[in-house]
C-alpha positions in Angstrom: -97.6 77.0 182.6 -93.8 77.0 182.7 -92.1 73.7 183.7 -90.2 73.6 187.0 -86.4 73.8 186.7 -84.6 70.6 186.3 -83.4 69.0 189.5 -85.2 71.5 191.7 -88.6 72.0 193.4 -91.4 73.7 191.5 -91.8 77.4 192.1 -94.3 78.6 194.7 -97.6 79.8 193.1 -97.7 83.5 192.3 -99.2 85.6 195.1 -98.9 82.9 197.7 -96.5 83.0 200.6 -94.4 79.8 201.0 -95.2 79.9 204.8 -98.9 80.3 204.5 -99.5 76.6 205.3 -97.2 76.8 208.3 -98.7 79.9 209.9 -101.4 79.0 212.6 -104.9 80.2 211.7 -105.9 80.8 215.3 -105.2 84.3 216.7 -104.6 82.7 220.1 -102.1 80.3 218.6 -100.4 83.1 216.8 -100.1 85.3 219.8 -99.0 82.3 222.0 -96.4 81.3 219.5 -95.0 84.9 219.1 -95.1 85.5 222.8 -93.4 82.1 223.6 -90.6 82.8 221.0 -90.1 86.3 222.5 -90.1 84.8 226.0 -87.5 82.1 225.1 -85.4 84.7 223.4 -85.6 87.0 226.5 -84.8 84.1 228.9 -81.9 83.0 226.7 -80.5 86.6 226.5 -81.0 87.1 230.2 -79.3 83.7 231.0 -76.4 84.6 228.8 -76.0 88.0 230.4 -76.2 86.6 233.9 -73.7 83.9 233.0 -71.2 86.3 231.6 -71.6 88.6 234.6 -71.0 85.8 237.0 -68.0 84.5 235.1 -66.5 88.0 234.9 -67.1 88.5 238.6 -65.7 85.1 239.6 -62.6 85.7 237.5 -62.2 89.2 239.0 -62.5 87.7 242.5 -59.9 85.1 241.7 -57.6 87.8 240.4 -58.0 89.8 243.6 -57.4 86.7 245.7 -54.2 85.8 243.8 -53.1 89.4 244.1 -53.5 89.3 247.9 -51.3 86.1 248.0 -48.7 87.9 245.8 -48.7 90.9 248.2 -48.1 88.5 251.1 -45.1 87.0 249.4 -43.9 90.5 248.5 -43.8 91.3 252.2 -42.0 88.1 253.1 -39.4 87.8 250.3 -35.9 89.2 251.1 -32.4 89.1 249.6 -29.1 88.4 251.3 -26.0 90.6 251.2 -24.7 88.5 248.3 -27.9 89.1 246.4 -29.4 85.6 246.9 -33.1 85.1 247.5 -34.2 84.3 251.0 -37.6 82.5 250.5 -40.4 83.1 253.0 -40.8 80.5 255.8 -44.5 81.0 256.3 -47.2 80.8 253.7 -50.7 82.6 253.4 -52.4 79.3 252.7 -51.5 75.7 253.7 -52.0 74.6 250.2 -48.7 76.3 249.2 -46.9 73.7 251.4 -48.7 70.6 249.9 -47.2 69.2 246.7 -49.5 69.5 243.7 -52.2 71.0 245.9 -53.5 73.3 243.1 -52.2 76.5 244.6 -48.6 77.5 243.5 -46.2 80.3 244.2 -43.1 81.2 242.1 -40.4 83.9 242.4 -38.6 84.7 239.2 -35.1 86.2 239.2 -32.9 87.2 236.3 -30.3 84.6 235.3 -31.3 82.0 237.9 -34.0 79.3 237.9 -37.3 80.4 239.5 -38.0 79.6 243.1 -41.2 77.7 243.8 -43.3 76.8 246.8 -43.5 73.2 248.0 -46.7 72.8 246.0 -44.8 73.2 242.7 -43.0 69.9 243.3 -44.4 67.5 240.8 -46.6 69.4 238.4 -45.3 71.0 235.2 -46.2 74.7 235.2 -45.9 77.3 232.5 -42.5 79.0 232.4 -42.8 82.4 234.1 -41.3 85.6 232.6 -39.6 88.4 234.4 -41.9 91.5 234.6 -41.0 95.1 234.8 -41.2 96.9 238.1 -44.9 97.2 239.2 -46.1 95.5 236.0 -49.1 93.2 236.5 -50.5 90.3 234.5 -53.4 88.0 234.8 -53.6 85.0 232.5 -55.7 81.9 232.1 -56.7 79.4 231.9 -53.2 78.1 231.0 -52.4 74.4 230.4 -50.5 72.6 233.1 -49.7 68.9 233.8 -50.5 67.6 237.3 -48.1 65.3 239.1 -50.2 62.2 238.1 -49.8 63.1 234.5 -53.3 64.4 233.9 -53.9 67.6 231.9 -55.4 70.5 233.6 -55.6 74.3 233.5 -54.6 77.1 235.9 -55.0 80.9 236.3 -51.9 82.9 236.9 -51.3 86.3 238.4 -47.9 88.0 238.3 -46.4 91.3 239.5 -42.9 92.7 239.0 -40.8 94.4 241.7 -37.2 95.7 242.2 -35.2 95.1 245.4 -33.4 98.3 246.4 -29.7 98.7 245.7 -27.1 98.1 248.4 -23.4 99.0 248.7 -22.6 95.5 247.4 -25.2 95.0 244.7 -27.3 97.2 242.5 -31.1 97.0 242.1 -32.4 93.4 241.9 -35.5 92.9 239.7 -37.8 90.0 240.5 -41.4 88.9 239.9 -43.9 87.0 242.0 -46.4 84.6 240.3 -49.4 82.9 242.0 -51.2 80.1 240.2 -54.4 78.4 241.1 -56.0 75.4 239.5 -59.0 76.3 237.3 -61.1 73.3 238.6 -62.4 75.3 241.6 -63.6 78.2 239.4 -65.0 75.8 236.8 -66.9 74.0 239.6 -68.4 77.3 240.8 -69.4 78.2 237.3 -71.0 74.8 236.7 -73.0 75.0 239.9 -74.1 78.6 239.1 -75.1 77.6 235.5 -77.1 74.6 236.7 -79.0 76.7 239.2 -79.4 79.6 236.8 -81.0 77.5 234.1 -83.2 75.6 236.6 -84.5 78.9 237.9 -84.9 80.5 234.5 -86.6 77.4 233.2 -89.0 77.4 236.2 -89.7 81.1 235.7 -90.2 80.5 231.9 -92.8 77.8 232.7 -94.6 80.0 235.2 -94.5 83.0 232.8 -95.8 80.8 229.9 -98.8 79.7 232.0 -99.5 83.2 233.1 -99.2 84.2 229.4 -101.8 81.6 228.4 -104.1 82.9 231.1 -103.6 86.5 230.0 -104.2 85.6 226.4 -107.4 83.7 227.3 -108.6 86.6 229.3 -107.7 89.2 226.6 -109.3 87.2 223.8 -112.5 86.6 225.7 -114.2 89.6 224.0 -113.4 88.1 220.6 -115.0 84.8 221.6 -118.0 86.8 222.8 -118.2 88.5 219.4 -118.1 85.1 217.7 -120.8 83.8 220.1 -123.0 86.8 219.3 -122.5 86.4 215.6 -123.5 82.7 215.8 -126.7 83.8 217.7 -127.4 86.4 214.9 -126.9 83.7 212.3 -129.3 81.3 214.1 -131.9 84.1 214.4 -131.7 84.2 218.2 -130.5 87.8 218.3 -131.2 90.8 216.1 -127.7 92.3 216.3 -124.5 92.7 218.3 -124.7 94.1 221.8 -123.0 97.4 222.7 -120.9 96.2 225.7 -117.6 95.6 223.9 -114.1 97.0 224.4 -113.3 100.2 222.6 -111.0 98.4 220.2 -113.8 96.1 219.0 -116.5 98.8 218.9 -115.8 99.8 215.2 -116.1 96.1 214.3 -119.4 95.5 216.1 -120.8 98.8 215.0 -120.0 97.9 211.4 -121.6 94.5 211.8 -124.7 96.0 213.2 -124.8 98.6 210.4 -124.3 95.9 207.9 -127.1 93.8 209.4 -129.4 96.8 209.5 -128.6 97.8 206.0 -129.3 94.3 204.7 -132.6 94.2 206.6 -133.5 97.6 205.2 -132.6 96.5 201.7 -134.7 93.3 202.0 -137.6 95.3 203.4 -137.2 97.9 200.6 -137.3 95.2 198.0 -140.4 93.7 199.5 -142.1 97.1 199.6 -141.1 97.9 196.0 -142.5 94.6 194.8 -145.6 95.2 196.8 -146.0 98.7 195.6 -145.5 97.6 192.0 -148.0 94.8 192.3 -150.5 97.2 193.9 -149.9 99.8 191.2 -150.4 97.3 188.4 -153.5 95.9 189.9 -155.8 98.7 188.8 -154.7 98.9 185.1 -154.9 95.1 184.8 -158.4 95.2 186.4 -159.5 97.9 183.9 -158.3 95.8 181.0 -159.9 92.7 182.3 -163.2 94.6 182.8 -163.1 95.9 179.2 -162.4 92.4 177.8 -165.2 90.8 179.9 -167.7 93.5 178.8 -166.9 92.8 175.1 -166.0 96.5 174.5 -165.7 97.9 171.0 -162.3 97.0 169.5 -161.4 100.6 168.8 -162.3 101.6 172.3 -160.5 98.6 173.7 -157.4 99.5 171.6 -157.5 103.0 173.0 -157.9 101.8 176.5 -155.2 99.3 176.0 -152.8 102.0 174.8 -153.7 104.2 177.8 -153.2 101.5 180.4 -150.0 100.1 178.8 -148.5 103.6 179.0 -149.7 103.9 182.6 -148.1 100.5 183.5 -144.9 101.4 181.7 -144.7 104.7 183.7 -145.4 102.8 186.9 -142.7 100.2 186.2 -140.2 102.9 185.3 -141.0 104.8 188.4 -140.7 101.8 190.7 -137.4 100.7 189.1 -136.0 104.2 189.5 -137.1 104.2 193.1 -135.5 100.9 193.8 -132.3 101.9 192.1 -132.1 105.2 194.0 -132.9 103.6 197.4 -130.3 102.3 199.8 -126.6 102.5 199.8 -123.6 100.2 200.3 -121.5 100.3 203.4 -117.8 101.1 203.2 -118.1 102.8 199.8 -115.1 104.7 198.5 -115.2 108.5 199.1 -116.6 110.3 196.0 -115.4 113.8 195.2 -118.1 116.4 194.8 -117.0 119.0 192.3 -116.6 116.8 189.1 -120.1 115.4 189.5 -121.6 118.9 190.3 -120.0 120.4 187.1 -121.4 117.5 185.0 -124.9 118.0 186.4 -124.8 121.8 186.0 -123.6 121.6 182.4 -126.6 119.5 181.5 -129.0 121.8 183.4 -127.6 124.9 181.8 -128.5 123.4 178.4 -132.0 122.5 179.5 -132.6 126.0 181.0 -130.5 127.9 178.5 -133.5 130.3 177.8 -133.5 131.5 181.4 -129.7 132.3 181.5 -129.3 130.9 185.1 -125.8 131.0 186.5 -124.7 128.4 189.0 -121.9 129.3 191.5 -119.8 126.8 193.5 -118.5 127.1 197.0 -117.1 123.6 197.4 -114.5 122.6 200.0 -111.9 120.4 198.2 -111.7 118.2 201.3 -115.4 117.3 201.3 -116.3 113.8 200.2 -119.5 111.8 199.8 -119.2 108.4 201.3 -121.7 106.4 199.4 -122.9 105.4 195.9 -122.0 107.7 193.1 -125.5 107.3 191.7 -127.0 108.5 195.0 -124.8 111.6 194.9 -125.9 112.4 191.4 -129.5 111.7 192.2 -129.3 113.9 195.3 -127.5 116.9 193.7 -129.3 116.4 190.4 -132.8 116.8 191.9 -131.8 119.7 194.2 -130.1 121.6 191.4 -132.8 120.9 188.9 -135.4 122.2 191.4 -133.2 125.3 191.9 -132.8 125.9 188.1 -136.5 125.4 187.7 -137.5 128.2 190.2 -134.4 130.5 190.0 -134.6 133.8 188.2 -130.8 134.1 187.4 -128.6 132.7 190.2 -128.1 129.3 191.9 -125.5 128.7 194.6 -124.1 125.2 195.5 -122.3 125.0 198.9 -120.5 121.9 200.0 -118.5 121.6 203.3 -117.0 118.9 205.5 -119.8 117.9 208.0 -119.7 116.7 211.5 -116.8 114.4 212.6 -116.6 111.5 215.1 -113.7 109.4 216.4 -112.7 106.5 214.2 -115.5 107.4 211.7 -115.5 109.0 208.3 -116.5 112.7 208.3 -120.0 113.7 207.4 -121.1 116.1 204.7 -122.9 119.4 204.5 -124.6 120.4 201.2 -126.8 123.4 200.5 -128.5 124.7 197.3 -129.8 128.3 197.2 -131.7 130.1 194.4 -133.1 133.6 193.9 -136.6 132.4 193.1 -139.8 133.1 194.9 -138.9 130.7 197.7 -141.2 128.4 199.7 -143.4 129.5 202.5 -142.8 127.8 205.8 -146.3 126.4 205.9 -145.8 124.8 202.4 -142.5 123.0 203.2 -144.2 119.8 204.4 -146.6 119.8 201.4 -143.8 120.3 198.8 -141.8 117.4 200.2 -144.8 115.0 199.7 -144.6 112.6 196.8 -146.5 113.8 193.7 -147.1 117.3 195.1 -145.8 120.3 193.0 -145.2 123.7 194.4 -147.0 125.3 191.4 -149.2 123.2 189.2 -148.3 125.5 186.3 -144.7 124.3 186.4 -143.9 121.1 184.5 -142.9 118.1 186.5 -144.1 115.1 188.4 -143.6 116.3 192.0 -141.4 113.4 193.1 -137.9 114.9 192.8 -137.8 116.3 196.3 -139.4 113.2 197.8 -136.7 111.1 196.2 -134.1 113.5 197.8 -135.8 113.0 201.1 -135.8 109.2 200.7 -132.1 109.2 199.9 -131.2 111.4 202.8 -133.3 109.2 205.1 -131.4 106.1 203.8 -128.1 107.8 204.8 -129.6 108.8 208.2 -129.2 112.5 207.3 -131.4 115.6 207.7 -133.1 117.9 205.1 -134.0 121.4 206.0 -135.9 123.9 203.8 -135.7 127.6 204.6 -135.3 131.1 203.1 -131.9 131.8 201.5 -130.4 134.8 203.3 -127.9 135.3 200.5 -130.0 135.0 197.3 -133.5 135.5 198.8 -135.1 132.3 197.4 -135.3 128.8 198.7 -132.5 127.1 200.5 -132.2 123.3 200.8 -129.7 122.1 203.4 -128.6 118.5 203.6 -126.6 117.2 206.6 -125.2 113.7 206.4 -123.8 112.3 209.7 -120.3 110.7 210.1 -120.2 107.2 208.5 -118.6 104.0 209.4 
């Protein structure tokens, strides 16, 4: 193992996230954490947007108010014949007459000190500039010094005008400035922000509580699934109920299918052992009888050879039956054509003397959702039976079967031959274990019964009929949609 770098922390284990230990394991905690973070982010963004909207609106209202004061002074300002300023005697607000009241008015002329209202006596205000005719400006907050020496800030609105020319003087440019202390606007903003965050905080708490209730209600089906699983584990229930939300139905159906499959496998194992024990009972009893009767050694040897062969065949048969029974859930889809070609190549060698030709009509989209061995056993027995009875032609047809929402598609498989066919009255007899369609044909009579057992394990259907295309027997296999 490589040593950690000097002076640093050891590297995180390969394949493990650094935050695995931090992430909550509960789905409810995960959803609550994610929703709470999203709610906080939303409230913060909403608060910021409302705050900016209020500040912009308050500043625009302040600008409009200062502009209205400037228009009042514009109407009241006059100039004498000698070009001197005649200041207004009345003011739009009493604060303009009170020294250092926080509301200030200034008139700027070219080449002369600016005129100021009585409120400008005492404080130090920013030096105004002469504006062009009809030019406007809105600035702030600008630093000012109050009469008591304290630092403060003010917003300033200015507009430029030109007094019309007379026979004695030309056009006189001047500008009017209105200033207001920023404390009033700052106080409004502070009050608004305090109220805003109180209300948003209260709304956040209420939404968080509602969110917890909604999460508890929405996760109730999952808690019910856990409760039902615990009942199944304790043996109090045989499976999951069917009254679950649509989103959980694939999960509960899969659990039920898994439980049923395990029970079937257990039952199948018990039956196989019971069948094997029952099958071996008779040969063992025969040998025991021969030994108890002190039979001739040569006859005992012959009987021993016969019974051992019989027991070996029984064990081989039961093992093959156990291996071909059942299937695993959630198996990977198996393509059909490669396995079909492999089986047909072997059968063509076995039945080379008959010269049988096998044709394929296989949909490339078709898949077998199960064990590969089950597919080989299924097609192998059907194709071997067809080769055995066919005169010259065999046809293998594979298509995509029935479909269902949120399930894997089923499978349709058919094998036709041009042999003598099977009479409708003999179909049930041929499918029985150990029964052969013709005693003169070599075989054990269990191939089609194995096929039938496999199809039953996959909850499918097997139909035997007359082939319309080739004239012989037609075996149709329909497997339903899987999980």
